[in-house]
N, CA, C and O atoms as a GROMACS GRO file, in nm:
protein
  424
    1UNK      N    1   0.084  -0.119   0.000
    1UNK     CA    2   0.000   0.000   0.000
    1UNK      C    3   0.089   0.125   0.000
    1UNK      O    4   0.191   0.130   0.069
    2UNK      N    5   0.049   0.224  -0.077
    2UNK     CA    6   0.126   0.349  -0.084
    2UNK      C    7   0.124   0.419   0.052
    2UNK      O    8   0.022   0.421   0.121
    3UNK      N    9   0.236   0.475   0.089
    3UNK     CA   10   0.246   0.548   0.215
    3UNK      C   11   0.170   0.680   0.207
    3UNK      O   12   0.161   0.741   0.101
    4UNK      N   13   0.116   0.722   0.319
    4UNK     CA   14   0.056   0.854   0.328
    4UNK      C   15   0.169   0.949   0.368
    4UNK      O   16   0.227   0.938   0.476
    5UNK      N   17   0.199   1.042   0.278
    5UNK     CA   18   0.306   1.138   0.303
    5UNK      C   19   0.243   1.273   0.330
    5UNK      O   20   0.154   1.317   0.257
    6UNK      N   21   0.291   1.339   0.435
    6UNK     CA   22   0.237   1.471   0.468
    6UNK      C   23   0.351   1.563   0.509
    6UNK      O   24   0.469   1.527   0.501
    7UNK      N   25   0.315   1.682   0.551
    7UNK     CA   26   0.417   1.782   0.586
    7UNK      C   27   0.502   1.739   0.705
    7UNK      O   28   0.614   1.786   0.721
    8UNK      N   29   0.450   1.650   0.788
    8UNK     CA   30   0.524   1.603   0.905
    8UNK      C   31   0.630   1.499   0.872
    8UNK      O   32   0.732   1.492   0.940
    9UNK      N   33   0.607   1.417   0.769
    9UNK     CA   34   0.701   1.309   0.740
    9UNK      C   35   0.769   1.320   0.604
    9UNK      O   36   0.849   1.233   0.569
   10UNK      N   37   0.740   1.424   0.527
   10UNK     CA   38   0.794   1.437   0.392
   10UNK      C   39   0.947   1.431   0.391
   10UNK      O   40   1.006   1.357   0.312
   11UNK      N   41   1.011   1.507   0.476
   11UNK     CA   42   1.157   1.511   0.477
   11UNK      C   43   1.215   1.372   0.505
   11UNK      O   44   1.305   1.327   0.436
   12UNK      N   45   1.162   1.306   0.607
   12UNK     CA   46   1.213   1.175   0.647
   12UNK      C   47   1.187   1.069   0.540
   12UNK      O   48   1.277   0.994   0.503
   13UNK      N   49   1.064   1.063   0.491
   13UNK     CA   50   1.024   0.957   0.397
   13UNK      C   51   1.080   0.980   0.256
   13UNK      O   52   1.120   0.885   0.189
   14UNK      N   53   1.082   1.105   0.212
   14UNK     CA   54   1.120   1.134   0.074
   14UNK      C   55   1.265   1.181   0.063
   14UNK      O   56   1.345   1.120  -0.008
   15UNK      N   57   1.298   1.288   0.131
   15UNK     CA   58   1.429   1.351   0.112
   15UNK      C   59   1.544   1.273   0.174
   15UNK      O   60   1.657   1.282   0.127
   16UNK      N   61   1.517   1.196   0.279
   16UNK     CA   62   1.623   1.119   0.345
   16UNK      C   63   1.622   0.971   0.309
   16UNK      O   64   1.695   0.892   0.368
   17UNK      N   65   1.540   0.933   0.214
   17UNK     CA   66   1.530   0.792   0.175
   17UNK      C   67   1.657   0.746   0.104
   17UNK      O   68   1.716   0.820   0.025
   18UNK      N   69   1.698   0.623   0.133
   18UNK     CA   70   1.813   0.565   0.064
   18UNK      C   71   1.768   0.487  -0.061
   18UNK      O   72   1.849   0.425  -0.128
   19UNK      N   73   1.638   0.493  -0.089
   19UNK     CA   74   1.581   0.428  -0.207
   19UNK      C   75   1.515   0.535  -0.294
   19UNK      O   76   1.481   0.642  -0.244
   20UNK      N   77   1.496   0.507  -0.423
   20UNK     CA   78   1.418   0.600  -0.506
   20UNK      C   79   1.276   0.615  -0.449
   20UNK      O   80   1.223   0.521  -0.389
   21UNK      N   81   1.217   0.731  -0.469
   21UNK     CA   82   1.084   0.759  -0.414
   21UNK      C   83   0.992   0.813  -0.525
   21UNK      O   84   1.030   0.902  -0.600
   22UNK      N   85   0.873   0.758  -0.533
   22UNK     CA   86   0.768   0.808  -0.621
   22UNK      C   87   0.661   0.871  -0.533
   22UNK      O   88   0.608   0.805  -0.444
   23UNK      N   89   0.630   0.998  -0.558
   23UNK     CA   90   0.529   1.068  -0.479
   23UNK      C   91   0.416   1.111  -0.572
   23UNK      O   92   0.437   1.186  -0.668
   24UNK      N   93   0.297   1.064  -0.543
   24UNK     CA   94   0.176   1.099  -0.618
   24UNK      C   95   0.107   1.215  -0.548
   24UNK      O   96   0.057   1.199  -0.436
   25UNK      N   97   0.103   1.332  -0.612
   25UNK     CA   98   0.029   1.447  -0.560
   25UNK      C   99  -0.111   1.438  -0.616
   25UNK      O  100  -0.131   1.436  -0.737
   26UNK      N  101  -0.211   1.434  -0.527
   26UNK     CA  102  -0.348   1.407  -0.566
   26UNK      C  103  -0.446   1.482  -0.474
   26UNK      O  104  -0.406   1.546  -0.378
   27UNK      N  105  -0.575   1.471  -0.508
   27UNK     CA  106  -0.682   1.522  -0.422
   27UNK      C  107  -0.805   1.433  -0.440
   27UNK      O  108  -0.825   1.373  -0.545
   28UNK      N  109  -0.885   1.427  -0.336
   28UNK     CA  110  -1.004   1.342  -0.336
   28UNK      C  111  -1.099   1.376  -0.451
   28UNK      O  112  -1.158   1.285  -0.510
   29UNK      N  113  -1.115   1.502  -0.484
   29UNK     CA  114  -1.211   1.548  -0.585
   29UNK      C  115  -1.160   1.532  -0.728
   29UNK      O  116  -1.235   1.559  -0.822
   30UNK      N  117  -1.036   1.490  -0.746
   30UNK     CA  118  -0.971   1.484  -0.878
   30UNK      C  119  -0.999   1.350  -0.946
   30UNK      O  120  -0.949   1.246  -0.903
   31UNK      N  121  -1.078   1.352  -1.052
   31UNK     CA  122  -1.113   1.228  -1.122
   31UNK      C  123  -0.991   1.158  -1.185
   31UNK      O  124  -0.978   1.037  -1.169
   32UNK      N  125  -0.902   1.229  -1.255
   32UNK     CA  126  -0.782   1.161  -1.307
   32UNK      C  127  -0.695   1.103  -1.196
   32UNK      O  128  -0.629   1.001  -1.215
   33UNK      N  129  -0.696   1.167  -1.079
   33UNK     CA  130  -0.619   1.113  -0.965
   33UNK      C  131  -0.675   0.978  -0.922
   33UNK      O  132  -0.600   0.886  -0.891
   34UNK      N  133  -0.807   0.968  -0.921
   34UNK     CA  134  -0.870   0.841  -0.884
   34UNK      C  135  -0.842   0.734  -0.989
   34UNK      O  136  -0.833   0.616  -0.957
   35UNK      N  137  -0.829   0.776  -1.116
   35UNK     CA  138  -0.800   0.681  -1.223
   35UNK      C  139  -0.659   0.625  -1.214
   35UNK      O  140  -0.637   0.508  -1.245
   36UNK      N  141  -0.564   0.706  -1.172
   36UNK     CA  142  -0.424   0.664  -1.166
   36UNK      C  143  -0.393   0.593  -1.033
   36UNK      O  144  -0.292   0.523  -1.023
   37UNK      N  145  -0.478   0.610  -0.933
   37UNK     CA  146  -0.453   0.554  -0.799
   37UNK      C  147  -0.427   0.403  -0.799
   37UNK      O  148  -0.336   0.359  -0.728
   38UNK      N  149  -0.502   0.322  -0.874
   38UNK     CA  150  -0.473   0.178  -0.873
   38UNK      C  151  -0.331   0.146  -0.921
   38UNK      O  152  -0.268   0.053  -0.870
   39UNK      N  153  -0.281   0.221  -1.019
   39UNK     CA  154  -0.144   0.200  -1.068
   39UNK      C  155  -0.043   0.230  -0.958
   39UNK      O  156   0.054   0.156  -0.939
   40UNK      N  157  -0.068   0.338  -0.885
   40UNK     CA  158   0.023   0.378  -0.777
   40UNK      C  159   0.024   0.270  -0.669
   40UNK      O  160   0.130   0.234  -0.618
   41UNK      N  161  -0.092   0.219  -0.636
   41UNK     CA  162  -0.101   0.113  -0.535
   41UNK      C  163  -0.030  -0.014  -0.581
   41UNK      O  164   0.039  -0.079  -0.503
   42UNK      N  165  -0.047  -0.050  -0.708
   42UNK     CA  166   0.022  -0.168  -0.762
   42UNK      C  167   0.173  -0.150  -0.757
   42UNK      O  168   0.245  -0.243  -0.721
   43UNK      N  169   0.220  -0.031  -0.793
   43UNK     CA  170   0.364  -0.004  -0.790
   43UNK      C  171   0.417  -0.012  -0.646
   43UNK      O  172   0.528  -0.060  -0.624
   44UNK      N  173   0.338   0.035  -0.551
   44UNK     CA  174   0.380   0.028  -0.410
   44UNK      C  175   0.406  -0.116  -0.370
   44UNK      O  176   0.503  -0.144  -0.299
   45UNK      N  177   0.321  -0.207  -0.414
   45UNK     CA  178   0.340  -0.349  -0.382
   45UNK      C  179   0.456  -0.409  -0.461
   45UNK      O  180   0.540  -0.480  -0.405
   46UNK      N  181   0.460  -0.381  -0.590
   46UNK     CA  182   0.561  -0.442  -0.676
   46UNK      C  183   0.704  -0.396  -0.644
   46UNK      O  184   0.799  -0.471  -0.663
   47UNK      N  185   0.718  -0.273  -0.597
   47UNK     CA  186   0.852  -0.217  -0.570
   47UNK      C  187   0.886  -0.217  -0.421
   47UNK      O  188   0.984  -0.155  -0.380
   48UNK      N  189   0.806  -0.285  -0.341
   48UNK     CA  190   0.834  -0.290  -0.197
   48UNK      C  191   0.975  -0.343  -0.172
   48UNK      O  192   1.014  -0.447  -0.225
   49UNK      N  193   1.051  -0.270  -0.092
   49UNK     CA  194   1.188  -0.307  -0.063
   49UNK      C  195   1.289  -0.249  -0.161
   49UNK      O  196   1.408  -0.242  -0.130
   50UNK      N  197   1.243  -0.207  -0.279
   50UNK     CA  198   1.332  -0.149  -0.380
   50UNK      C  199   1.314   0.001  -0.395
   50UNK      O  200   1.408   0.073  -0.428
   51UNK      N  201   1.191   0.049  -0.369
   51UNK     CA  202   1.159   0.190  -0.383
   51UNK      C  203   1.047   0.225  -0.285
   51UNK      O  204   0.976   0.136  -0.236
   52UNK      N  205   1.032   0.353  -0.258
   52UNK     CA  206   0.924   0.401  -0.172
   52UNK      C  207   0.818   0.465  -0.262
   52UNK      O  208   0.851   0.544  -0.350
   53UNK      N  209   0.693   0.429  -0.240
   53UNK     CA  210   0.582   0.486  -0.317
   53UNK      C  211   0.484   0.546  -0.218
   53UNK      O  212   0.437   0.478  -0.126
   54UNK      N  213   0.452   0.674  -0.236
   54UNK     CA  214   0.362   0.740  -0.145
   54UNK      C  215   0.273   0.842  -0.213
   54UNK      O  216   0.289   0.872  -0.332
   55UNK      N  217   0.180   0.895  -0.135
   55UNK     CA  218   0.082   0.990  -0.187
   55UNK      C  219   0.074   1.112  -0.095
   55UNK      O  220   0.076   1.100   0.027
   56UNK      N  221   0.064   1.230  -0.158
   56UNK     CA  222   0.046   1.355  -0.085
   56UNK      C  223  -0.086   1.416  -0.128
   56UNK      O  224  -0.106   1.446  -0.245
   57UNK      N  225  -0.177   1.434  -0.033
   57UNK     CA  226  -0.304   1.501  -0.058
   57UNK      C  227  -0.276   1.652  -0.061
   57UNK      O  228  -0.242   1.711   0.041
   58UNK      N  229  -0.290   1.713  -0.179
   58UNK     CA  230  -0.254   1.855  -0.194
   58UNK      C  231  -0.345   1.948  -0.114
   58UNK      O  232  -0.303   2.057  -0.075
   59UNK      N  233  -0.468   1.906  -0.089
   59UNK     CA  234  -0.559   1.990  -0.011
   59UNK      C  235  -0.517   1.997   0.136
   59UNK      O  236  -0.539   2.099   0.201
   60UNK      N  237  -0.458   1.891   0.186
   60UNK     CA  238  -0.418   1.888   0.327
   60UNK      C  239  -0.271   1.923   0.347
   60UNK      O  240  -0.227   1.945   0.461
   61UNK      N  241  -0.194   1.929   0.239
   61UNK     CA  242  -0.050   1.954   0.248
   61UNK      C  243  -0.007   2.057   0.144
   61UNK      O  244   0.080   2.032   0.061
   62UNK      N  245  -0.069   2.171   0.151
   62UNK     CA  246  -0.047   2.275   0.052
   62UNK      C  247   0.097   2.325   0.048
   62UNK      O  248   0.146   2.364  -0.058
   63UNK      N  249   0.166   2.323   0.160
   63UNK     CA  250   0.303   2.373   0.165
   63UNK      C  251   0.395   2.288   0.076
   63UNK      O  252   0.481   2.343   0.007
   64UNK      N  253   0.377   2.158   0.078
   64UNK     CA  254   0.460   2.071  -0.006
   64UNK      C  255   0.425   2.094  -0.153
   64UNK      O  256   0.514   2.105  -0.237
   65UNK      N  257   0.297   2.102  -0.183
   65UNK     CA  258   0.255   2.125  -0.321
   65UNK      C  259   0.310   2.257  -0.373
   65UNK      O  260   0.355   2.265  -0.488
   66UNK      N  261   0.308   2.359  -0.290
   66UNK     CA  262   0.362   2.489  -0.329
   66UNK      C  263   0.513   2.482  -0.347
   66UNK      O  264   0.566   2.538  -0.443
   67UNK      N  265   0.581   2.415  -0.257
   67UNK     CA  266   0.726   2.404  -0.264
   67UNK      C  267   0.772   2.340  -0.396
   67UNK      O  268   0.874   2.379  -0.452
   68UNK      N  269   0.696   2.242  -0.444
   68UNK     CA  270   0.733   2.173  -0.567
   68UNK      C  271   0.653   2.221  -0.688
   68UNK      O  272   0.650   2.155  -0.792
   69UNK      N  273   0.588   2.335  -0.673
   69UNK     CA  274   0.519   2.402  -0.783
   69UNK      C  275   0.418   2.311  -0.853
   69UNK      O  276   0.413   2.304  -0.976
   70UNK      N  277   0.338   2.241  -0.773
   70UNK     CA  278   0.235   2.152  -0.827
   70UNK      C  279   0.117   2.239  -0.870
   70UNK      O  280   0.044   2.292  -0.787
   71UNK      N  281   0.099   2.252  -1.001
   71UNK     CA  282  -0.006   2.337  -1.054
   71UNK      C  283  -0.125   2.259  -1.106
   71UNK      O  284  -0.235   2.313  -1.118
   72UNK      N  285  -0.103   2.131  -1.139
   72UNK     CA  286  -0.214   2.047  -1.181
   72UNK      C  287  -0.190   1.907  -1.125
   72UNK      O  288  -0.077   1.866  -1.100
   73UNK      N  289  -0.300   1.836  -1.105
   73UNK     CA  290  -0.289   1.702  -1.050
   73UNK      C  291  -0.366   1.605  -1.139
   73UNK      O  292  -0.462   1.645  -1.203
   74UNK      N  293  -0.327   1.480  -1.144
   74UNK     CA  294  -0.216   1.423  -1.069
   74UNK      C  295  -0.080   1.467  -1.124
   74UNK      O  296  -0.060   1.478  -1.245
   75UNK      N  297   0.011   1.491  -1.033
   75UNK     CA  298   0.152   1.510  -1.066
   75UNK      C  299   0.229   1.409  -0.983
   75UNK      O  300   0.210   1.398  -0.862
   76UNK      N  301   0.316   1.335  -1.049
   76UNK     CA  302   0.398   1.235  -0.981
   76UNK      C  303   0.543   1.279  -0.990
   76UNK      O  304   0.597   1.297  -1.100
   77UNK      N  305   0.605   1.295  -0.875
   77UNK     CA  306   0.745   1.334  -0.869
   77UNK      C  307   0.829   1.215  -0.828
   77UNK      O  308   0.790   1.134  -0.744
   78UNK      N  309   0.945   1.206  -0.890
   78UNK     CA  310   1.040   1.098  -0.862
   78UNK      C  311   1.164   1.158  -0.798
   78UNK      O  312   1.222   1.253  -0.851
   79UNK      N  313   1.204   1.104  -0.685
   79UNK     CA  314   1.320   1.154  -0.611
   79UNK      C  315   1.426   1.044  -0.603
   79UNK      O  316   1.394   0.926  -0.591
   80UNK      N  317   1.551   1.086  -0.610
   80UNK     CA  318   1.663   0.995  -0.585
   80UNK      C  319   1.767   1.073  -0.507
   80UNK      O  320   1.804   1.184  -0.544
   81UNK      N  321   1.814   1.013  -0.398
   81UNK     CA  322   1.913   1.077  -0.312
   81UNK      C  323   1.867   1.214  -0.263
   81UNK      O  324   1.946   1.308  -0.252
   82UNK      N  325   1.737   1.226  -0.235
   82UNK     CA  326   1.682   1.349  -0.180
   82UNK      C  327   1.661   1.460  -0.281
   82UNK      O  328   1.623   1.571  -0.244
   83UNK      N  329   1.684   1.432  -0.410
   83UNK     CA  330   1.670   1.534  -0.513
   83UNK      C  331   1.566   1.492  -0.616
   83UNK      O  332   1.550   1.374  -0.647
   84UNK      N  333   1.495   1.592  -0.667
   84UNK     CA  334   1.396   1.566  -0.771
   84UNK      C  335   1.467   1.513  -0.896
   84UNK      O  336   1.558   1.578  -0.947
   85UNK      N  337   1.426   1.396  -0.944
   85UNK     CA  338   1.494   1.332  -1.056
   85UNK      C  339   1.408   1.324  -1.181
   85UNK      O  340   1.461   1.319  -1.292
   86UNK      N  341   1.275   1.322  -1.166
   86UNK     CA  342   1.186   1.310  -1.281
   86UNK      C  343   1.046   1.354  -1.239
   86UNK      O  344   1.018   1.373  -1.121
   87UNK      N  345   0.958   1.370  -1.340
   87UNK     CA  346   0.824   1.422  -1.314
   87UNK      C  347   0.729   1.369  -1.419
   87UNK      O  348   0.766   1.354  -1.536
   88UNK      N  349   0.606   1.340  -1.378
   88UNK     CA  350   0.500   1.301  -1.470
   88UNK      C  351   0.376   1.382  -1.432
   88UNK      O  352   0.325   1.370  -1.320
   89UNK      N  353   0.327   1.462  -1.525
   89UNK     CA  354   0.208   1.542  -1.500
   89UNK      C  355   0.092   1.486  -1.582
   89UNK      O  356   0.106   1.464  -1.702
   90UNK      N  357  -0.020   1.464  -1.515
   90UNK     CA  358  -0.139   1.415  -1.584
   90UNK      C  359  -0.150   1.264  -1.584
   90UNK      O  360  -0.059   1.192  -1.543
   91UNK      N  361  -0.264   1.219  -1.632
   91UNK     CA  362  -0.297   1.077  -1.636
   91UNK      C  363  -0.210   1.005  -1.738
   91UNK      O  364  -0.192   1.053  -1.850
   92UNK      N  365  -0.157   0.893  -1.700
   92UNK     CA  366  -0.078   0.809  -1.790
   92UNK      C  367  -0.099   0.664  -1.750
   92UNK      O  368  -0.179   0.634  -1.662
   93UNK      N  369  -0.027   0.575  -1.816
   93UNK     CA  370  -0.044   0.433  -1.783
   93UNK      C  371   0.063   0.385  -1.686
   93UNK      O  372   0.161   0.454  -1.659
   94UNK      N  373   0.041   0.267  -1.634
   94UNK     CA  374   0.130   0.210  -1.534
   94UNK      C  375   0.270   0.187  -1.590
   94UNK      O  376   0.368   0.204  -1.518
   95UNK      N  377   0.281   0.148  -1.717
   95UNK     CA  378   0.412   0.121  -1.777
   95UNK      C  379   0.500   0.245  -1.777
   95UNK      O  380   0.621   0.235  -1.753
   96UNK      N  381   0.442   0.360  -1.804
   96UNK     CA  382   0.519   0.485  -1.803
   96UNK      C  383   0.571   0.513  -1.662
   96UNK      O  384   0.688   0.547  -1.643
   97UNK      N  385   0.483   0.499  -1.563
   97UNK     CA  386   0.521   0.523  -1.424
   97UNK      C  387   0.631   0.426  -1.380
   97UNK      O  388   0.728   0.466  -1.316
   98UNK      N  389   0.615   0.299  -1.414
   98UNK     CA  390   0.713   0.198  -1.376
   98UNK      C  391   0.846   0.223  -1.446
   98UNK      O  392   0.952   0.205  -1.386
   99UNK      N  393   0.842   0.263  -1.572
   99UNK     CA  394   0.964   0.289  -1.646
   99UNK      C  395   1.047   0.400  -1.585
   99UNK      O  396   1.170   0.390  -1.578
  100UNK      N  397   0.981   0.505  -1.540
  100UNK     CA  398   1.051   0.616  -1.477
  100UNK      C  399   1.112   0.572  -1.343
  100UNK      O  400   1.221   0.614  -1.307
  101UNK      N  401   1.041   0.487  -1.271
  101UNK     CA  402   1.092   0.435  -1.144
  101UNK      C  403   1.210   0.340  -1.169
  101UNK      O  404   1.311   0.345  -1.099
  102UNK      N  405   1.196   0.254  -1.270
  102UNK     CA  406   1.304   0.161  -1.304
  102UNK      C  407   1.433   0.234  -1.336
  102UNK      O  408   1.542   0.188  -1.301
  103UNK      N  409   1.422   0.349  -1.402
  103UNK     CA  410   1.539   0.425  -1.443
  103UNK      C  411   1.619   0.476  -1.321
  103UNK      O  412   1.737   0.509  -1.333
  104UNK      N  413   1.554   0.482  -1.205
  104UNK     CA  414   1.621   0.532  -1.084
  104UNK      C  415   1.677   0.420  -0.997
  104UNK      O  416   1.750   0.447  -0.901
  105UNK      N  417   1.644   0.298  -1.030
  105UNK     CA  418   1.693   0.185  -0.949
  105UNK      C  419   1.840   0.157  -0.981
  105UNK      O  420   1.884   0.180  -1.094
  106UNK      N  421   1.915   0.106  -0.882
  106UNK     CA  422   2.056   0.074  -0.908
  106UNK      C  423   2.070  -0.041  -1.006
  106UNK      O  424   2.182  -0.080  -1.038
   0.00000   0.00000   0.00000
């Protein structure tokens, strides 16, 4: 299951992770976010132990969304070694998301 990431744990879970991190910025009211959610959940299971997969609710964590200039959702950010490494804006398929994550694995 994808981790719930918020302003309290973002630094620890994302920026200090020793594994690549995929963060899904979403909101409850966002239809494309609900469409991509099953892919994110599948990736969380498939990459367990190899990567961290989590979700940030932009309505409840506006400071993080603002910090990373999230202007539309879903936006998926990929981090490696605490730095932004890649980005996917808008609805896409699971293969695209997995491919970007694979590119960050050792």
